[in-house]
N, CA, C and O of each residue as an XYZ file, in Angstrom:
692
protein
N    -144.108     94.401     84.730
C    -144.800     95.520     84.107
C    -143.913     96.155     83.039
O    -142.706     95.915     83.000
N    -144.507     96.947     82.195
C    -143.745     97.652     81.160
C    -142.808     98.665     81.817
O    -141.680     98.852     81.362
N    -143.271     99.319     82.884
C    -142.419    100.280     83.595
C    -141.149     99.606     84.109
O    -140.057    100.162     83.993
N    -141.295     98.416     84.674
C    -140.144     97.677     85.189
C    -139.212     97.289     84.042
O    -137.992     97.395     84.170
N    -139.780     96.843     82.928
C    -138.970     96.461     81.769
C    -138.159     97.647     81.256
O    -136.993     97.488     80.894
N    -138.764     98.834     81.223
C    -138.051    100.034     80.771
C    -136.871    100.336     81.690
O    -135.809    100.747     81.223
N    -137.051    100.136     82.988
C    -135.977    100.448     83.934
C    -134.843     99.425     83.895
O    -133.732     99.720     84.336
N    -135.109     98.223     83.370
C    -134.111     97.157     83.411
C    -133.495     96.792     82.057
O    -132.525     96.035     82.011
N    -134.041     97.315     80.958
C    -133.568     96.902     79.634
C    -133.354     98.108     78.726
O    -133.743     99.229     79.053
N    -132.730     97.856     77.587
C    -132.529     98.911     76.595
C    -133.668     98.981     75.591
O    -133.975    100.049     75.060
N    -134.296     97.833     75.332
C    -135.393     97.742     74.368
C    -136.465     96.844     74.963
O    -136.162     95.807     75.553
N    -137.723     97.248     74.806
C    -138.846     96.459     75.316
C    -139.670     95.962     74.134
O    -140.063     96.740     73.265
N    -139.926     94.652     74.113
C    -140.782     94.052     73.097
C    -142.052     93.550     73.766
O    -142.003     92.801     74.741
N    -143.184     93.973     73.229
C    -144.486     93.533     73.727
C    -145.153     92.790     72.581
O    -145.276     93.329     71.481
N    -145.582     91.563     72.827
C    -146.247     90.813     71.763
C    -147.733     90.726     72.049
O    -148.154     90.409     73.161
N    -148.516     91.013     71.023
C    -149.972     90.992     71.148
C    -150.469     92.297     71.737
O    -149.739     93.005     72.430
N    -151.712     92.600     71.451
C    -152.335     93.787     72.025
C    -152.023     95.086     71.324
O    -152.296     96.156     71.869
N    -151.449     95.026     70.112
C    -151.080     96.275     69.437
C    -152.056     96.679     68.341
O    -151.855     97.702     67.687
N    -153.097     95.905     68.130
C    -154.054     96.241     67.078
C    -155.061     97.261     67.607
O    -154.727     98.060     68.482
N    -156.265     97.242     67.095
C    -157.248     98.256     67.496
C    -158.519     97.645     68.082
O    -159.560     98.301     68.117
N    -158.445     96.399     68.539
C    -159.612     95.743     69.120
C    -159.840     96.150     70.563
O    -159.050     96.893     71.146
N    -160.931     95.654     71.134
C    -161.289     96.014     72.512
C    -160.310     95.444     73.533
O    -160.264     95.921     74.666
N    -159.526     94.432     73.157
C    -158.556     93.847     74.087
C    -157.125     94.274     73.775
O    -156.177     93.671     74.278
N    -156.962     95.298     72.961
C    -155.636     95.761     72.569
C    -155.287     97.038     73.337
O    -155.792     98.120     73.038
N    -154.406     96.883     74.338
C    -154.106     97.983     75.254
C    -152.688     98.534     75.138
O    -152.323     99.442     75.884
N    -151.892     98.010     74.230
C    -150.484     98.416     74.163
C    -150.329     99.917     73.968
O    -149.562    100.557     74.688
N    -151.044    100.486     73.007
C    -150.904    101.922     72.753
C    -151.269    102.730     74.001
O    -150.540    103.644     74.387
N    -152.378    102.395     74.616
C    -152.840    103.113     75.811
C    -151.800    103.033     76.933
O    -151.527    104.032     77.598
N    -151.229    101.865     77.141
C    -150.223    101.692     78.195
C    -148.976    102.518     77.888
O    -148.467    103.227     78.757
N    -148.488    102.425     76.653
C    -147.259    103.135     76.275
C    -147.457    104.643     76.330
O    -146.549    105.367     76.740
N    -148.630    105.131     75.922
C    -148.886    106.577     75.957
C    -148.839    107.132     77.373
O    -148.576    108.319     77.562
N    -149.088    106.296     78.361
C    -149.054    106.744     79.744
C    -147.683    106.691     80.391
O    -147.554    106.982     81.580
N    -146.662    106.329     79.638
C    -145.330    106.137     80.217
C    -144.414    107.347     80.138
O    -143.427    107.417     80.870
N    -144.716    108.296     79.270
C    -143.849    109.466     79.146
C    -143.642    109.880     77.709
O    -144.229    109.314     76.787
N    -142.786    110.892     77.532
C    -142.575    111.480     76.207
C    -141.274    110.989     75.597
O    -140.364    110.614     76.336
N    -141.154    110.977     74.290
C    -142.169    111.345     73.319
C    -143.288    110.321     73.173
O    -144.347    110.651     72.640
N    -143.083    109.092     73.629
C    -144.153    108.098     73.580
C    -144.251    107.418     72.228
O    -143.240    107.098     71.603
N    -145.489    107.201     71.783
C    -145.722    106.468     70.537
C    -145.224    107.290     69.349
O    -145.641    108.432     69.156
N    -144.333    106.701     68.557
C    -143.805    107.348     67.353
C    -144.614    106.952     66.122
O    -144.822    107.762     65.218
N    -145.065    105.711     66.094
C    -145.923    105.246     65.003
C    -146.766    104.080     65.500
O    -146.366    103.342     66.400
N    -147.921    103.932     64.906
C    -148.806    102.807     65.209
C    -149.485    102.407     63.914
O    -150.439    103.048     63.472
N    -148.990    101.356     63.321
C    -149.481    100.890     62.033
C    -148.462    101.162     60.948
O    -147.951    102.274     60.820
N    -148.173    100.134     60.170
C    -147.232    100.239     59.060
C    -147.882     99.672     57.806
O    -148.809     98.865     57.886
N    -147.392    100.096     56.653
C    -147.944     99.640     55.371
C    -147.280     98.322     54.984
O    -146.590     98.227     53.969
N    -147.505     97.317     55.812
C    -146.853     96.033     55.651
C    -147.852     94.944     56.022
O    -148.606     95.081     56.986
N    -147.851     93.852     55.241
C    -148.772     92.762     55.537
C    -148.023     91.442     55.385
O    -147.433     91.198     54.332
N    -148.030     90.579     56.408
C    -148.627     90.812     57.717
C    -147.762     91.751     58.553
O    -146.576     91.931     58.277
N    -148.361     92.335     59.561
C    -147.632     93.203     60.474
C    -148.166     94.605     60.610
O    -147.554     95.435     61.282
N    -149.292     94.890     59.991
C    -149.829     96.253     59.972
C    -149.937     96.910     61.353
O    -149.626     98.096     61.464
N    -150.365     96.198     62.424
C    -150.548     96.894     63.708
C    -149.276     97.176     64.506
O    -149.372     97.559     65.672
N    -148.098     97.002     63.928
C    -146.847     97.258     64.647
C    -146.853     98.652     65.271
O    -147.291     99.623     64.652
N    -146.361     98.732     66.504
C    -146.272    100.002     67.225
C    -144.808    100.241     67.584
O    -144.102     99.317     67.988
N    -144.361    101.479     67.435
C    -143.013    101.856     67.839
C    -143.075    103.066     68.750
O    -143.809    104.017     68.479
N    -142.306    103.032     69.830
C    -142.327    104.136     70.791
C    -140.918    104.354     71.344
O    -140.032    103.513     71.196
N    -140.744    105.508     71.985
C    -139.480    105.867     72.620
C    -139.824    106.544     73.934
O    -140.442    107.609     73.946
N    -139.429    105.933     75.036
C    -139.747    106.452     76.369
C    -138.505    106.321     77.252
O    -137.877    105.263     77.298
N    -138.157    107.399     77.950
C    -137.010    107.406     78.863
C    -135.744    106.880     78.183
O    -134.953    106.158     78.791
N    -135.565    107.255     76.914
C    -134.381    106.831     76.183
C    -134.390    105.378     75.747
O    -133.357    104.849     75.338
N    -135.530    104.732     75.829
C    -135.637    103.312     75.480
C    -136.646    103.113     74.353
O    -137.682    103.776     74.305
N    -136.326    102.190     73.450
C    -137.260    101.823     72.394
C    -138.263    100.811     72.923
O    -137.921     99.913     73.692
N    -139.503    100.973     72.496
C    -140.557    100.005     72.805
C    -141.201     99.614     71.480
O    -141.569    100.473     70.679
N    -141.333     98.306     71.259
C    -142.032     97.815     70.079
C    -143.233     96.998     70.525
O    -143.102     96.069     71.322
N    -144.392     97.346     70.010
C    -145.603     96.569     70.218
C    -145.809     95.716     68.983
O    -146.282     96.200     67.955
N    -145.451     94.441     69.086
C    -145.558     93.528     67.953
C    -146.966     92.956     67.863
O    -147.646     92.820     68.881
N    -147.409     92.620     66.655
C    -148.721     91.982     66.519
C    -148.740     90.650     67.269
O    -147.692     90.135     67.660
N    -149.912     90.109     67.464
C    -150.041     88.844     68.178
C    -149.907     87.610     67.305
O    -149.598     86.534     67.816
N    -150.127     87.734     66.013
C    -150.066     86.565     65.138
C    -148.619     86.176     64.856
O    -147.798     87.042     64.555
N    -148.294     84.884     64.950
C    -146.904     84.433     64.824
C    -146.201     84.860     63.537
O    -145.048     85.290     63.588
N    -146.859     84.754     62.397
C    -146.213     85.124     61.135
C    -145.949     86.626     61.110
O    -144.894     87.062     60.650
N    -146.896     87.415     61.599
C    -146.732     88.871     61.647
C    -145.594     89.260     62.586
O    -144.833     90.181     62.289
N    -145.475     88.567     63.713
C    -144.373     88.829     64.644
C    -143.039     88.587     63.945
O    -142.123     89.403     64.049
N    -142.931     87.471     63.237
C    -141.689     87.144     62.541
C    -141.306     88.183     61.509
O    -140.148     88.593     61.433
N    -142.279     88.613     60.709
C    -142.007     89.614     59.671
C    -141.585     90.934     60.308
O    -140.586     91.526     59.900
N    -142.335     91.397     61.304
C    -142.007     92.674     61.963
C    -140.644     92.619     62.648
O    -139.867     93.571     62.582
N    -140.362     91.496     63.304
C    -139.079     91.386     63.989
C    -137.934     91.426     62.985
O    -136.973     92.174     63.168
N    -138.031     90.625     61.927
C    -136.943     90.576     60.944
C    -136.757     91.880     60.185
O    -135.625     92.288     59.924
N    -137.842     92.530     59.831
C    -137.763     93.715     58.976
C    -137.541     95.022     59.741
O    -136.935     95.951     59.206
N    -138.021     95.105     60.977
C    -137.955     96.366     61.729
C    -137.104     96.236     62.997
O    -136.140     96.980     63.179
N    -137.457     95.299     63.865
C    -136.826     95.223     65.186
C    -135.370     94.765     65.107
O    -134.494     95.401     65.693
N    -135.101     93.679     64.397
C    -133.725     93.162     64.331
C    -132.741     94.224     63.822
O    -131.685     94.392     64.431
N    -133.042     94.954     62.724
C    -132.106     96.008     62.303
C    -131.894     97.091     63.368
O    -130.783     97.604     63.509
N    -132.937     97.442     64.114
C    -132.784     98.436     65.186
C    -131.861     97.889     66.274
O    -130.973     98.596     66.749
N    -132.070     96.634     66.666
C    -131.219     96.032     67.695
C    -129.761     95.981     67.244
O    -128.855     96.273     68.025
N    -129.540     95.614     65.994
C    -128.168     95.553     65.483
C    -127.541     96.941     65.421
O    -126.364     97.102     65.745
N    -128.307     97.937     65.010
C    -127.802     99.313     64.961
C    -127.448     99.791     66.369
O    -126.401    100.404     66.575
N    -128.320     99.510     67.333
C    -128.057     99.917     68.718
C    -126.817     99.226     69.290
O    -126.164     99.758     70.187
N    -126.500     98.049     68.771
C    -125.330     97.327     69.272
C    -124.026     97.848     68.674
O    -122.944     97.369     69.014
N    -124.139     98.849     67.766
C    -122.952     99.487     67.218
C    -122.457     98.921     65.902
O    -121.370     99.284     65.452
N    -123.220     98.045     65.276
C    -122.790     97.473     64.000
C    -122.890     98.495     62.872
O    -123.735     99.390     62.909
N    -122.028     98.359     61.875
C    -122.083     99.212     60.684
C    -123.319     98.845     59.873
O    -123.838     97.736     60.000
N    -123.798     99.774     59.036
C    -125.037     99.570     58.281
C    -125.029     98.257     57.499
O    -126.048     97.568     57.448
N    -123.908     97.902     56.896
C    -123.849     96.662     56.116
C    -124.040     95.438     57.013
O    -124.428     94.373     56.532
N    -123.773     95.581     58.302
C    -123.885     94.460     59.226
C    -125.243     94.357     59.906
O    -125.552     93.321     60.495
N    -126.059     95.398     59.843
C    -127.335     95.283     60.542
C    -128.534     95.154     59.622
O    -129.646     94.912     60.091
N    -128.330     95.310     58.324
C    -129.432     95.045     57.407
C    -129.575     93.537     57.249
O    -128.579     92.813     57.278
N    -130.818     93.053     57.081
C    -131.007     91.600     56.973
C    -130.229     91.020     55.793
O    -130.268     91.556     54.685
N    -129.526     89.924     56.045
C    -128.818     89.220     54.980
C    -129.493     87.868     54.822
O    -129.551     87.074     55.761
N    -130.002     87.619     53.624
C    -130.768     86.400     53.410
C    -130.322     85.692     52.139
O    -129.908     86.321     51.165
N    -130.416     84.376     52.175
C    -130.180     83.574     50.980
C    -131.402     83.716     50.077
O    -132.539     83.622     50.538
N    -131.157     83.943     48.787
C    -132.263     84.092     47.842
C    -132.109     83.121     46.679
O    -131.025     82.610     46.401
N    -133.228     82.889     46.016
C    -133.252     82.050     44.826
C    -134.284     82.633     43.870
O    -135.312     83.158     44.300
N    -134.010     82.540     42.585
C    -134.978     82.987     41.572
C    -135.937     81.833     41.292
O    -135.524     80.677     41.199
N    -137.220     82.162     41.161
C    -138.241     81.151     40.872
C    -139.327     81.777     40.011
O    -139.471     82.998     39.955
N    -140.086     80.920     39.344
C    -141.237     81.383     38.563
C    -142.487     81.148     39.393
O    -142.610     80.148     40.101
N    -143.414     82.096     39.288
C    -144.668     81.966     40.036
C    -145.583     80.951     39.372
O    -145.789     80.982     38.159
N    -146.128     80.056     40.177
C    -147.037     79.027     39.679
C    -148.429     79.607     39.420
O    -149.128     79.172     38.506
N    -148.828     80.601     40.238
C    -150.151     81.234     40.091
C    -150.031     82.730     40.373
O    -149.019     83.192     40.901
N    -151.070     83.478     40.019
C    -151.121     84.914     40.340
C    -151.161     85.110     41.852
O    -151.718     84.290     42.582
N    -150.566     86.204     42.307
C    -150.652     86.601     43.715
C    -151.194     88.024     43.757
O    -150.441     88.979     43.564
N    -152.500     88.175     44.009
C    -153.051     89.527     44.120
C    -152.574     90.179     45.410
O    -152.288     89.491     46.390
N    -152.488     91.495     45.411
C    -152.038     92.219     46.590
C    -152.746     93.566     46.659
O    -153.186     94.108     45.645
N    -152.846     94.088     47.860
C    -153.463     95.395     48.073
C    -152.445     96.491     47.768
O    -151.379     96.539     48.382
N    -152.770     97.361     46.830
C    -151.885     98.462     46.464
C    -151.618     99.325     47.698
O    -152.537     99.625     48.460
N    -150.374     99.716     47.890
C    -150.015    100.570     49.019
C    -149.462     99.810     50.210
O    -149.002    100.427     51.170
N    -149.495     98.472     50.168
C    -148.949     97.656     51.248
C    -147.823     96.791     50.710
O    -147.973     96.166     49.660
N    -146.709     96.746     51.405
C    -145.660     95.792     51.068
C    -146.081     94.472     51.692
O    -146.269     94.388     52.906
N    -146.228     93.450     50.876
C    -146.773     92.189     51.372
C    -145.722     91.084     51.335
O    -145.013     90.913     50.344
N    -145.640     90.345     52.427
C    -144.704     89.238     52.570
C    -145.512     87.953     52.423
O    -146.359     87.646     53.262
N    -145.245     87.202     51.349
C    -146.037     86.023     51.019
C    -145.174     84.772     51.187
O    -144.123     84.647     50.559
N    -145.625     83.853     52.035
C    -144.928     82.591     52.206
C    -145.124     81.746     50.947
O    -146.212     81.720     50.372
N    -144.057     81.054     50.522
C    -144.140     80.235     49.312
C    -143.477     78.877     49.512
O    -142.546     78.720     50.302
N    -143.988     77.908     48.770
C    -143.416     76.561     48.684
C    -142.671     76.480     47.363
O    -143.196     76.899     46.331
N    -141.457     75.946     47.377
C    -140.648     75.818     46.167
C    -140.671     74.376     45.665
O    -140.605     73.432     46.452
N    -140.765     74.220     44.348
C    -140.668     72.901     43.725
C    -139.768     73.009     42.505
O    -139.640     74.075     41.902
N    -139.143     71.885     42.150
C    -138.271     71.828     40.980
C    -138.937     70.921     39.956
O    -139.096     69.722     40.187
N    -139.321     71.495     38.832
C    -139.989     70.750     37.768
C    -139.116     70.814     36.520
O    -139.103     71.825     35.818
N    -138.386     69.734     36.246
C    -137.501     69.638     35.075
C    -136.485     70.780     35.010
O    -136.213     71.320     33.938
N    -135.931     71.138     36.164
C    -134.905     72.171     36.205
C    -135.411     73.589     36.396
O    -134.616     74.511     36.577
N    -136.722     73.774     36.357
C    -137.304     75.095     36.616
C    -137.794     75.136     38.060
O    -138.557     74.270     38.488
N    -137.353     76.143     38.805
C    -137.801     76.315     40.188
C    -139.101     77.112     40.161
O    -139.164     78.198     39.585
N    -140.131     76.561     40.788
C    -141.445     77.208     40.859
C    -141.750     77.611     42.293
O    -141.396     76.901     43.234
N    -142.404     78.746     42.455
C    -142.859     79.231     43.767
C    -144.381     79.269     43.754
O    -144.999     79.823     42.845
N    -144.967     78.671     44.780
C    -146.423     78.686     44.914
C    -146.769     79.198     46.307
O    -146.209     78.722     47.294
N    -147.684     80.163     46.400
C    -148.018     80.716     47.709
C    -148.601     79.668     48.649
O    -149.330     78.768     48.230
N    -148.264     79.805     49.920
C    -148.876     79.008     50.978
C    -149.869     79.949     51.643
O    -149.503     80.768     52.486
N    -151.122     79.819     51.251
C    -152.135     80.748     51.743
C    -152.563     80.404     53.164
O    -152.560     79.240     53.566
N    -152.922     81.415     53.899
C    -153.402     81.259     55.262
C    -153.173     82.544     56.027
O    -152.310     83.347     55.674
N    -153.937     82.729     57.056
C    -153.831     83.942     57.866
C    -152.528     83.949     58.652
O    -151.904     82.908     58.857
N    -152.127     85.138     59.087
C    -150.842     85.289     59.777
C    -150.832     84.650     61.162
O    -149.783     84.578     61.802
N    -151.982     84.189     61.629
C    -152.036     83.493     62.906
C    -151.771     82.001     62.784
O    -151.680     81.304     63.795
N    -151.647     81.503     61.557
C    -151.458     80.073     61.336
C    -149.980     79.730     61.179
O    -149.357     80.077     60.176
N    -149.434     79.056     62.163
C    -148.038     78.635     62.099
C    -147.840     77.659     60.946
O    -146.739     77.550     60.407
N    -148.893     76.952     60.567
C    -148.834     75.992     59.470
C    -148.233     76.615     58.213
O    -147.500     75.951     57.481
N    -148.543     77.894     57.959
C    -148.037     78.536     56.742
C    -146.512     78.660     56.767
O    -145.876     78.647     55.713
N    -145.930     78.778     57.941
C    -144.466     78.818     58.058
C    -143.868     77.427     57.922
O    -142.810     77.253     57.316
N    -144.550     76.437     58.491
C    -144.062     75.061     58.442
C    -144.046     74.549     57.004
O    -143.101     73.875     56.594
N    -145.080     74.865     56.245
C    -145.197     74.377     54.872
C    -144.359     75.181     53.873
O    -144.082     74.698     52.776
N    -143.961     76.382     54.234
C    -143.240     77.259     53.301
C    -141.740     76.986     53.315
O    -141.170     76.580     54.328
N    -141.122     77.218     52.166
C    -139.667     77.136     52.045
C    -139.025     78.513     52.133
O    -137.812     78.631     52.304
N    -139.845     79.552     52.014
C    -139.346     80.914     52.041
C    -140.479     81.888     51.814
O    -141.652     81.534     51.932
N    -140.121     83.122     51.487
C    -141.144     84.132     51.228
C    -140.678     85.036     50.101
O    -139.490     85.117     49.791
N    -141.639     85.708     49.501
C    -141.330     86.739     48.517
C    -142.009     88.019     48.961
O    -142.932     88.000     49.775
N    -141.543     89.121     48.419
C    -142.089     90.427     48.786
C    -142.812     91.009     47.580
O    -142.232     91.162     46.505
N    -144.092     91.331     47.776
C    -144.849     92.049     46.756
C    -144.679     93.529     47.076
O    -145.081     93.963     48.156
N    -144.098     94.316     46.174
C    -143.851     95.733     46.468
C    -145.143     96.500     46.748
O    -146.209     96.152     46.242
N    -145.028     97.545     47.560
C    -146.214     98.316     47.942
C    -146.853     99.055     46.778
O    -148.031     99.403     46.850
N    -146.116     99.299     45.721
C    -146.669    100.028     44.572
C    -147.183     99.069     43.496
O    -147.149     99.382     42.306
N    -147.657     97.900     43.929
C    -148.089     96.864     43.000
C    -149.453     96.321     43.405
O    -149.806     96.319     44.584
N    -150.214     95.861     42.420
C    -151.480     95.177     42.690
C    -151.290     93.672     42.748
O    -152.260     92.922     42.855
N    -150.040     93.231     42.677
C    -149.761     91.809     42.760
C    -148.710     91.359     41.771
O    -148.123     92.161     41.043
N    -148.486     90.057     41.763
C    -147.527     89.431     40.862
C    -148.273     88.408     40.014
O    -149.347     87.942     40.394
N    -147.700     88.062     38.867
C    -148.439     87.258     37.896
C    -147.800     85.900     37.632
O    -146.580     85.744     37.686
N    -148.648     84.933     37.348
C    -148.226     83.580     37.002
C    -147.151     83.627     35.916
O    -147.287     84.335     34.918
N    -146.078     82.859     36.130
C    -144.991     82.813     35.160
C    -143.921     83.871     35.359
O    -142.833     83.772     34.791
N    -144.224     84.885     36.162
C    -143.263     85.955     36.446
C    -142.105     85.388     37.272
O    -142.316     84.557     38.155
N    -140.880     85.841     36.982
C    -139.725     85.433     37.774
C    -139.628     86.338     38.994
O    -139.657     87.564     38.884
N    -139.513     85.705     40.165
C    -139.484     86.442     41.429
C    -138.268     86.014     42.245
O    -137.681     84.957     42.016
N    -137.908     86.863     43.198
C    -136.838     86.535     44.135
C    -137.481     85.994     45.407
O    -138.325     86.651     46.017
N    -137.074     84.793     45.798
C    -137.597     84.162     47.008
C    -136.500     84.186     48.070
O    -135.369     83.774     47.816
N    -136.845     84.668     49.248
C    -135.945     84.660     50.395
C    -136.146     83.324     51.098
O    -137.216     83.052     51.642
N    -135.110     82.497     51.081
C    -135.214     81.119     51.550
C    -135.041     81.055     53.063
O    -134.127     81.660     53.625
N    -135.944     80.303     53.720
C    -135.799     80.053     55.156
C    -134.614     79.110     55.358
O    -134.409     78.180     54.577
N    -133.842     79.360     56.406
C    -132.694     78.483     56.680
C    -132.917     77.707     57.945
O    -132.063     76.916     58.342
C-alpha cells in the first residue's frame, strides 16, 4: 500500500492513475494520507501533463503518468533532480547533464502555446548536415523511443519550431 511505502521509504513513486479519468485514483489516495498532501497536480509539460507531486509525513510522493514516454520525461525532468538534491548533491550535480548536438529541422513541429513539449527525433547525416525529424506517436508508444535518437524541447512560449531551423537535440545514450 502507499501507507506502507511511506513508512519504509524516503520517496514514493506511483506509476499510472494520475490523470483525471474514472480509473485514476492517485490524487484521491494521496489526499487521504495527511498534510500538506497534494502540492500540484498537472504540469505545463507534454508529455507528462498529469504529473502529481505531494508531501506527506515528511516524504515526497510522485504520481507519474501511465504512458512510458511521459514517465521517462517526468522522471528525468522532475523526479531525478529531486532525488539527487535529497541525496545531498550540489546543484551542479543534480541538474540533468546530457549530450547535445545541433541539427536542422527537416519539417515544421507545431506545438501548443503554454506547454513545454518534449519531441522525440531521429537524426540523419546528409552530406555533412545533421537533420532532425520528429518521430510522431502518442506517449504510450514505446516505438517512438526505440526509433528516436534523442529529443528536442519546444519552449512553452512558442507555437512550434520551423523547417530548416537549427535546434539543440538531447541525444539518448
